[in-house]
N, C-alpha and C positions, 0 to 999 in steps of 0.2 A: 401407388407409390413406386417410384423407380429406384432401383438399387444400383450402386456403383460397384463394379468388379475390381478387385485388387488381386493380381496373381503374384504370389511370392516368388522370390528368386529360386527357392527350392523346387517349387512346382514347375517353373520354367526349365530347370535342369532336368527334372524327371521327364518332361515332355520331349526335350531334346534327345534324351536317351531312347525313348520309345520311337521317335522318328528315325533316329540313326538305325535302330534295330530293324524297322520296317523297310528302310531303303537298302541297307547294306547286308543284312542277314537274310531277310525274307525276299528282298529284291522285288518289292511290290509298290509301285507308285500309286496303284489303285487303292491299296490299303491305306496309304498316307492320305490321299484325298478323302477317302471315306471317313477316316478318323477325324480329320480337320473339319469336315462337314458336320459330323456328330457333335464335336466340341462346340462349334458355332451355334448349333441348335440348343444345346444345353446352356451355353452362356446367355443366350437370349432369354431362356426361361428363368435363369437365375436373376437376370436384371429385372424381370417382371415380378416374380414372386419366389424367392429362394426357399420359403417355408413349405412349398408344395412337395419338397423332397424330404424323406424321413431322416430321423436321426441315425447315426451310424449303428450298424449291427453290433459293433464292438461296444461292450458295456462301458469300458473306461473312456473311449472317445465320445460316446453319447453323453456321458456324465460331464464332459468338458464342453458340450454344446456343438460337436461336429456332426455335420450331415453328410449324406452320400448321394450323389447323382450318378445313376448307372447309365452308361452308354449301351443301350440294349443290343444293338447290332454289332458292337465291337468288343464286348467283354472287358471294358475299362470302367473305372470308377473315378469320379472327381470328388475329392474330399474337401469340404469347406466349412467355414463358420460364418455366422452373421452377427455383426455388431452395429446396431442402429441401422443406418442405410448403406452399410458397406458389406459386401460379400467377399470374404478372404479365402481365396482358393489356395489351399496349402499342399495339395498333392494330386497327382494323376497316376493311377496304378492299374495294372492288370488284375482282374478279379482273383486269379490264382496266387497272386503275391501275398505275402504276409505283411501287408502295408501298415498295419497297426504299429509295428516296430520301427518303421521307416519315417515316421512323422517327427 
């Protein structure tokens, strides 16, 4: 079964902030390319089978049905939920962030 991805406006804004940080603070185009490649890989996996990713480590978010896909090489997490055949991406965060409060 193929799933459709829906990226929320909030998740888009979070990604814009991450990219801005990597370009203007870290000054690393390589990090930007690497992040976008990792995201593309995760998005493909989400379209194939989003339930391969575990529920959130946060008890509250897990109780609300949120899952986490970890970008292993970039230390970022994509937080999403699944409703029927739609994967709702609600946030993209660095693993060190207190992202539970930002959703």
